[in-house]
C-alpha positions as CSV (number, residue, x, y, z in Angstrom):
1,M,-36.3,-31.7,-36.3
2,S,-35.4,-29.5,-33.3
3,L,-38.1,-28.3,-30.9
4,Y,-36.3,-24.9,-30.6
5,T,-35.6,-22.2,-33.1
6,Y,-32.0,-21.1,-33.7
7,K,-32.5,-18.0,-31.5
8,Q,-34.0,-20.1,-28.7
9,Q,-31.1,-22.5,-28.8
10,K,-28.7,-19.6,-28.6
11,N,-30.4,-18.2,-25.6
12,I,-30.5,-21.6,-23.8
13,V,-26.8,-22.1,-24.4
14,L,-26.1,-18.6,-23.2
15,I,-28.1,-19.2,-20.0
16,I,-26.3,-22.5,-19.4
17,L,-23.0,-20.7,-19.8
18,I,-23.9,-18.0,-17.4
19,V,-25.2,-20.4,-14.8
20,L,-22.1,-22.6,-15.1
21,G,-19.8,-19.5,-15.0
22,L,-21.4,-18.2,-11.9
23,F,-21.1,-21.7,-10.3
24,L,-17.4,-21.9,-11.2
25,A,-16.8,-18.3,-9.9
26,Y,-18.5,-19.2,-6.6
27,S,-16.5,-22.5,-6.4
28,L,-13.2,-20.6,-7.0
29,K,-13.9,-17.8,-4.5
30,D,-11.5,-19.3,-2.0
31,I,-8.6,-19.2,-4.4
32,F,-9.4,-15.8,-5.8
33,S,-6.5,-14.2,-3.9
34,A,-4.1,-16.8,-5.5
35,L,-5.4,-15.8,-9.0
36,L,-5.1,-12.1,-8.2
37,G,-1.6,-12.7,-6.8
38,A,-0.6,-14.5,-10.0
39,V,-1.9,-11.6,-12.2
40,V,0.0,-9.1,-10.0
41,L,3.3,-11.1,-10.2
42,Y,2.9,-11.6,-13.9
43,T,2.5,-7.8,-14.4
44,I,5.5,-7.0,-12.3
45,Y,7.9,-9.6,-13.6
46,R,6.8,-9.6,-17.3
47,P,9.6,-7.2,-18.4
48,M,12.2,-9.3,-16.6
49,F,10.8,-12.5,-18.2
50,L,10.9,-11.1,-21.7
51,G,14.4,-9.8,-21.1
52,L,15.6,-13.2,-19.9
53,I,14.2,-15.2,-22.9
54,H,14.8,-12.7,-25.7
55,K,18.0,-10.9,-24.7
56,R,19.7,-13.6,-22.7
57,G,18.3,-16.6,-24.5
58,W,17.0,-18.5,-21.5
59,K,14.4,-21.2,-21.9
60,R,10.9,-20.2,-20.8
61,S,10.7,-22.8,-18.1
62,L,14.1,-21.8,-16.6
63,A,13.2,-18.1,-16.7
64,T,9.9,-18.8,-15.0
65,L,11.5,-20.9,-12.3
66,F,14.0,-18.1,-11.6
67,I,11.1,-15.6,-11.3
68,I,9.2,-17.9,-9.0
69,I,12.2,-18.5,-6.7
70,S,13.2,-14.8,-6.6
71,S,9.7,-13.6,-5.9
72,F,9.4,-16.1,-3.1
73,L,12.6,-14.9,-1.5
74,I,12.0,-11.2,-2.1
75,I,8.2,-11.0,-1.4
76,I,6.6,-14.1,0.2
77,L,9.3,-15.1,2.7
78,P,9.7,-11.6,4.2
79,V,5.9,-11.3,4.6
80,F,5.9,-14.6,6.5
81,A,8.8,-13.5,8.7
82,L,7.3,-10.1,9.5
83,S,3.9,-11.6,10.2
84,W,5.4,-14.1,12.5
85,M,7.2,-11.3,14.4
86,V,4.1,-9.2,14.8
87,I,1.9,-12.1,15.9
88,S,4.5,-13.3,18.4
89,K,4.7,-9.8,19.9
90,I,0.9,-9.5,20.1
91,S,0.7,-12.9,21.8
92,Y,3.4,-11.9,24.3
93,Y,1.5,-8.7,25.3
94,S,-1.7,-10.7,25.4
95,A,-0.2,-13.2,27.8
96,N,1.6,-10.4,29.8
97,P,-0.6,-7.4,29.7
98,Q,1.0,-5.8,32.8
99,Q,3.2,-3.5,30.7
100,I,0.3,-2.1,28.9
101,K,-1.7,-1.7,32.2
102,D,1.3,0.2,33.7
103,I,1.3,2.7,30.7
104,I,-2.4,3.2,30.8
105,G,-2.3,3.6,34.6
106,H,0.4,6.3,34.2
107,I,-1.6,8.1,31.5
108,S,-4.7,7.9,33.7
109,G,-2.9,9.5,36.6
110,M,-1.7,12.3,34.3
111,V,-5.0,13.3,32.7
112,G,-7.1,12.5,35.7
113,I,-9.4,10.0,33.8
114,D,-9.6,6.4,34.9
115,F,-8.6,4.3,31.9
116,Q,-7.4,1.5,34.1
117,Q,-10.1,-1.2,33.7
118,S,-8.4,-4.6,33.7
119,A,-11.3,-6.5,32.1
120,T,-11.5,-4.0,29.3
121,I,-7.8,-4.1,28.6
122,E,-7.6,-7.8,28.6
123,Q,-10.6,-8.1,26.3
124,A,-9.1,-5.5,23.9
125,M,-5.8,-7.5,23.8
126,R,-7.7,-10.7,23.1
127,N,-9.6,-9.0,20.3
128,I,-6.4,-7.7,18.8
129,E,-4.8,-11.1,19.0
130,N,-7.8,-12.8,17.3
131,W,-7.7,-10.2,14.6
132,A,-4.0,-10.7,14.0
133,L,-4.3,-14.4,13.9
134,G,-7.1,-14.1,11.3
135,S,-5.4,-11.4,9.2
136,F,-1.7,-12.2,9.0
137,P,-0.4,-15.1,6.9
138,S,0.9,-16.8,10.0
139,V,2.3,-20.3,10.1
140,V,0.4,-20.7,13.3
141,S,-3.0,-19.8,12.1
142,A,-3.3,-21.3,8.6
143,L,-0.2,-23.0,7.4
144,F,-1.8,-25.6,5.1
145,G,-4.2,-23.1,3.6
146,I,-1.5,-20.5,2.9
147,F,0.8,-23.2,1.4
148,L,-2.0,-24.3,-0.8
149,L,-2.8,-20.8,-2.0
150,I,0.9,-20.0,-2.7
151,T,1.2,-23.3,-4.6
152,I,-1.9,-22.6,-6.7
153,M,-0.6,-19.0,-7.4
154,Y,2.7,-20.2,-8.6
155,F,1.1,-23.0,-10.6
156,I,-1.0,-20.4,-12.4
157,L,1.9,-18.0,-12.8
158,Y,4.1,-20.8,-14.4
159,F,1.7,-21.4,-17.2
160,M,1.0,-17.7,-17.7
161,F,4.7,-17.2,-18.4
162,V,5.4,-20.4,-20.3
163,E,2.4,-19.8,-22.6
164,Y,2.4,-16.0,-22.5
165,E,1.6,-15.5,-26.2
166,S,-1.5,-17.6,-25.9
167,F,-2.4,-16.1,-22.6
168,E,-2.1,-12.5,-23.8
169,S,-3.7,-13.1,-27.2
170,T,-6.7,-14.7,-25.5
171,I,-7.1,-11.7,-23.2
172,I,-6.9,-9.4,-26.2
173,K,-9.4,-11.5,-28.1
174,Y,-12.1,-11.4,-25.4
175,M,-11.6,-7.8,-24.3
176,P,-14.6,-5.7,-25.5
177,F,-12.3,-3.1,-27.1
178,R,-10.3,-2.7,-30.3
179,E,-6.8,-4.2,-30.1
180,K,-5.2,-0.7,-29.9
181,N,-7.4,0.3,-26.9
182,T,-6.8,-3.1,-25.3
183,L,-3.1,-2.5,-25.4
184,L,-3.5,1.0,-23.9
185,F,-5.7,-0.6,-21.2
186,A,-2.9,-3.1,-20.5
187,E,-0.4,-0.2,-20.2
188,E,-2.7,1.6,-17.7
189,L,-3.2,-1.7,-15.8
190,K,0.6,-2.1,-15.5
191,N,1.0,1.5,-14.3
192,I,-1.7,1.1,-11.6
193,T,-0.2,-2.2,-10.5
194,Y,3.3,-0.7,-10.3
195,S,1.9,2.3,-8.3
196,N,-0.1,0.2,-5.8
197,V,2.3,-2.7,-5.3
198,L,5.9,-1.5,-6.0
199,G,5.3,2.2,-5.3
200,Q,3.2,1.8,-2.1
201,G,5.4,-1.1,-1.0
202,L,8.6,1.0,-1.4
203,I,6.9,3.9,0.6
204,A,5.9,1.5,3.4
205,V,9.3,-0.1,3.7
206,T,11.0,3.4,3.7
207,Q,8.7,4.8,6.3
208,G,9.0,1.7,8.5
209,S,12.8,1.8,8.2
210,L,12.8,5.5,9.2
211,V,10.6,4.8,12.2
212,S,12.9,2.0,13.3
213,V,15.9,4.3,13.0
214,G,14.0,7.0,15.0
215,F,13.1,4.5,17.8
216,L,16.8,3.5,17.9
217,L,18.1,7.1,17.9
218,F,15.8,8.2,20.6
219,D,16.1,5.2,22.9
220,M,12.6,3.8,22.4
221,P,11.9,0.0,23.0
222,D,11.5,-2.6,20.3
223,P,12.6,-0.5,17.3
224,L,12.5,-3.4,14.9
225,F,9.0,-4.5,15.9
226,W,7.6,-1.0,15.7
227,G,9.3,-0.5,12.4
228,V,7.5,-3.5,11.0
229,V,4.2,-2.3,12.4
230,S,4.8,1.1,10.8
231,T,5.6,-0.6,7.5
232,L,2.2,-2.3,7.5
233,L,0.3,0.8,8.6
234,S,2.1,3.0,6.0
235,F,0.0,1.4,3.3
236,V,-2.7,3.7,4.7
237,P,-1.7,7.2,3.5
238,V,-1.3,10.2,5.9
239,I,-2.4,8.5,9.1
240,G,-0.3,5.2,8.9
241,A,3.1,5.8,10.4
242,P,2.0,8.6,12.8
243,L,-0.1,5.9,14.6
244,V,3.2,4.5,15.8
245,F,5.6,7.4,16.5
246,V,3.0,9.9,17.9
247,P,1.9,7.7,20.8
248,A,5.5,6.6,21.5
249,G,6.6,10.2,21.6
250,V,3.7,11.3,23.8
251,I,4.3,8.4,26.2
252,A,8.0,9.2,26.5
253,I,7.1,12.9,27.3
254,S,4.5,11.7,29.9
255,Y,7.3,9.8,31.7
256,G,9.5,13.0,31.7
257,D,11.8,12.0,28.9
258,N,11.2,15.2,27.0
259,F,14.4,15.1,24.8
260,N,13.7,11.7,23.3
261,G,9.9,12.2,23.1
262,V,10.1,15.5,21.4
263,G,13.0,14.3,19.2
264,L,10.9,11.3,18.0
265,L,7.9,13.5,17.2
266,L,10.1,15.9,15.3
267,W,11.8,13.0,13.5
268,G,8.4,11.6,12.5
269,F,6.7,14.8,11.4
270,I,9.7,16.3,9.6
271,L,11.2,13.2,8.0
272,V,8.8,10.3,8.0
273,T,5.7,12.1,6.8
274,N,7.5,14.3,4.3
275,I,9.3,11.3,2.7
276,D,5.8,9.9,2.2
277,N,4.7,13.0,0.3
278,I,7.8,13.2,-1.8
279,M,7.8,9.5,-2.8
280,R,4.1,9.6,-3.6
281,F,4.7,12.6,-5.9
282,I,7.5,10.8,-7.7
283,I,5.5,7.6,-8.1
284,A,2.4,9.5,-9.4
285,K,4.6,11.3,-11.9
286,R,6.2,8.0,-13.2
287,Y,3.3,5.6,-13.1
288,A,-0.2,6.5,-11.9
289,N,-1.7,8.7,-9.2
290,T,-3.6,6.5,-6.7
291,H,-5.9,8.8,-4.8
292,P,-5.6,8.5,-1.0
293,L,-9.3,7.9,-0.8
294,I,-9.0,4.9,-3.0
295,T,-6.3,3.5,-0.8
296,I,-8.2,4.0,2.4
297,I,-11.4,2.5,1.1
298,G,-9.5,-0.3,-0.5
299,V,-7.8,-1.2,2.8
300,I,-11.1,-1.1,4.7
301,I,-12.8,-3.6,2.3
302,G,-9.6,-5.6,1.5
303,I,-8.5,-6.7,4.9
304,P,-11.7,-8.5,5.8
305,I,-11.6,-10.4,2.5
306,F,-7.8,-11.0,2.0
307,G,-6.4,-10.5,5.5
308,I,-3.2,-8.5,5.7
309,L,-2.8,-8.9,1.9
310,G,-5.9,-6.7,1.6
311,L,-3.5,-3.7,2.3
312,V,-2.4,-4.3,-1.4
313,F,-5.2,-6.2,-3.0
314,G,-8.0,-3.9,-1.8
315,P,-6.8,-0.6,-3.3
316,L,-5.7,-2.6,-6.4
317,L,-9.1,-4.0,-7.1
318,I,-10.8,-0.6,-6.7
319,S,-8.2,1.0,-9.0
320,Y,-8.9,-1.8,-11.6
321,F,-12.6,-1.2,-11.3
322,L,-12.3,2.6,-11.8
323,L,-10.0,2.0,-14.7
324,L,-12.6,-0.1,-16.4
325,V,-15.2,2.7,-15.7
326,S,-12.8,5.1,-17.4
327,I,-12.4,2.9,-20.4
328,Y,-16.2,2.3,-20.6
329,E,-16.8,6.1,-20.5
330,S,-14.2,6.7,-23.3
331,R,-16.2,4.3,-25.4
332,Y,-19.8,5.1,-24.5
333,G,-19.8,8.3,-22.5
334,H,-19.6,11.9,-23.5
335,Q,-19.5,13.8,-20.2
336,A,-16.6,14.1,-17.7
337,S,-16.9,11.9,-14.7
338,V,-16.0,12.4,-11.1
339,I,-14.6,8.9,-10.9
340,K,-12.3,9.5,-13.9
341,K,-10.9,12.6,-12.1
342,I,-10.4,10.6,-8.9
343,L,-8.6,7.9,-10.8
344,N,-6.4,10.3,-12.8
345,P,-4.7,7.8,-15.0
346,S,-1.5,8.6,-16.8
347,T,-1.3,10.4,-20.1
348,A,-2.3,7.5,-22.4
349,K,-6.0,7.7,-23.1
350,P,-7.9,5.0,-24.9
351,E,-9.5,6.4,-28.0
352,E,-13.2,5.8,-28.8
353,D,-13.9,2.6,-30.5
354,A,-15.5,2.9,-33.9
C-alpha cells in the first residue's frame, strides 16, 4: 500500500517534472539561440517546404537539405562575411588610430574644444574592438562555438521539417487554447516573424545599399564598409542609418568639401530615411506592425544575450511575448490593454475560448 494519496503522488510527480524542466532549461541556455534560430527558419521556409513536397513531389529529406543549403548561402554565409569585414576594419583602426586622431584634432580646432586626448581615443578604440569581437559571429573570436550552434540549429531544423506533422500536432496539443485559436496564434506568429526578420532585414539591406551608393556618389571613403555598418545599424529604427551618413557629411563640410558633404546629407535625409518609412508602412500593412519602441528595447536587451544576432532575436522575443499577452487577454481579460495597442497585431483576432 502506498504511503501517499493519489493527490500527493500527483503533486510529487509535478514538482519533479518542474525541477527537471528547470534544470534542462538551464542546461540548454547556451544553445537557446540555436533553438530560436531553428524556429525562425522553420517559420520562414515552411511555405517553400510544403510547396516542394506537395506540388513538386520532392522527398522530405531532399527538400529539407535544399532549404538548409539555401538558407546557409543566403543568410549565414553573408553574415559571416559582413562580420569579418567589420571586425577587420575595426582592428585596423585600433592598430592605426592616427586617422581618427587627425579627424578629432581637426574638429577640435574648428569648435575650439580639446577632444584630442590620445589615451581616451585609444581606450575607446580598444573598447569598440572588444565589443565587436564579442558581438559579431567572427571566425576569429568563436569559430568552434559558432560552428557548433549552427550545426545544432540545422540538426533541429532537419527533424522539424522531416517530421513536421508530428511537430505541429504536438505544439497544437500542448498549447493552452482551442485548436482554432492555436491556428490563429500560429498565423500571428508567422506575421510577426516575417515582419521582424524578412521585413526588417529587407529595410536594413536597402538602407545600407543606399548609404553605400551615397558614399560612392559623393566621394566618401570606404563606401562598402560604411554600407555594411549602416545595414547593421538600420535594424534600429529612425536613428540607425543617420549615425553613419550624418557624421560623414559633417566631417566632409568641416574639411571644406561643402558639395559632397551637403549632397550626402541631402541624399541621406531625403532618400535613405524616407525609404525606411515607406517600407515599414508596406510591411506593417502586409504582415504586422512592429512598434519602434519594441525594436529599440529588443536591440538593447538582445545584443548582450545573442551578440549581433540580438538585432533580430531581441525584438522577435519581445514581439512573441506581447503576442502571448494579447492571446491571454483575449481569453481571460475584458479590458483594453496598452500592450495590445503597442503590439497592434494584424486583423486576425483569437476568439475567446469557451
